[in-house]
N, C-alpha and C positions, 0 to 999 in steps of 0.2 A: 506591536503586539499581533498579532495574525490569529483568526480563528480557523480549525479544521472539520467540517462536517465527512463525512468515508456515508459511499452510499453504493449500492448496484452487489450488496453479497443476499443470498437467498440460498436456496436448496435446490440442489444440480443432482443428475443421475452420474455415476462415474464414469468419466469419460467422456465429461459436457466443460464445458467452460461461462466462464462467467468475466464481466470487465469492470473490476469497481475503481468508482470515483474519489478522491478525495477534492471536494472545494474548499479555497479558502477566501476569507474576509480580512480584512482590515487592516491589510496590507499589502505589497507585490508579493506573490512566490521568487520571483526572477533573482533577490538576495538569499535566496534561501538557498539549501540545500534538503530533499526529498529523500523520504524514506519511508518504508510500509514494513512495516510489524504484525507477526501475528502471535498468537493465545491459545493453545489448546486446554483443553478442559484438565485440571492439576500437573500443567507444564506452565517451563516460564514462559515468559516472552520472548520471542523472540524475531531478529531481521530476515526478512525475507530477500528486499532488496531497496536502495539506491540509486539519488539517480542525485547527481551532482548539478550546479547553475550550470557548468558548459556543458552539460548533455551529458556526462560522464556513467557508466550502469557499472554497478555487481550483482551480483546475484547468489541468494544462498544455496550451497552447489546440492542440496534435493530437489530445487528447482528449477536450476540451470535445464534452458532448451524450452520448460510447460509454462516462463508467466517474462512476461517484457512489461518494464516499467516504461510509462513518456511521463510526457507533462506538454503542456501550453499554458503559457507564461501570461500573451492575449486573454485567453477564460480562466484563468491564475486557478490551475484545473491540473492533478494529478492523478494519474491512469494507471492500472494494473490489473494487465490480460490474462487470463489463466486459463490455459486448455490442458487438458489430457489429465483432468481430475482424478485424485484417490481420495478415499475414502480418509484418510490418513493426513490433507489440508482440512477436516474440519478445524475449524475455532473462528476467534475474531479477530480480525483481521483492524492494522491502527494504523493509520494515515500520523507521518511526525514531521516535521522543520526543525529545522536550525536556518537561523542566517547567520553566516558566511562568518567565521574567528568566532562568533558568540558560543557561550556552554549552554545558554540555556533552550529547553528544549520545548514546545508547543506541539502539543497528542492530540485529538479525535477522539471521539467518546466507543469510534469502532464500529466495524458491520459484521454482524453473522453472517457464515461461509459452514454452511452444510453437504456432504456430499454422499450420498447414501442412494441407494436405490430403494 
């Protein structure tokens, strides 16, 4: 079992940057695929980015070229670097972990990102 805690959100102006962190405890993330999702007010939660156990990455089309996901297994932490932020990026950002071959997902509590002038 793994516990996830996101941090790094906040208020940023359009065009600004943020780096979100997802710190895991209870288990090493080396055996987990890791994900970032986001949920804007009144909208469904959507996948932002994926990083597999071997470091392969994928990004949702609206964010390609603006975000980078990375993982540091030694620190048991996953990051999401977000650049050129837009008001439509405003959402609660969630971290998710899924062990290799498993169906159960572990979620963090989320961190709010607000992009506004």
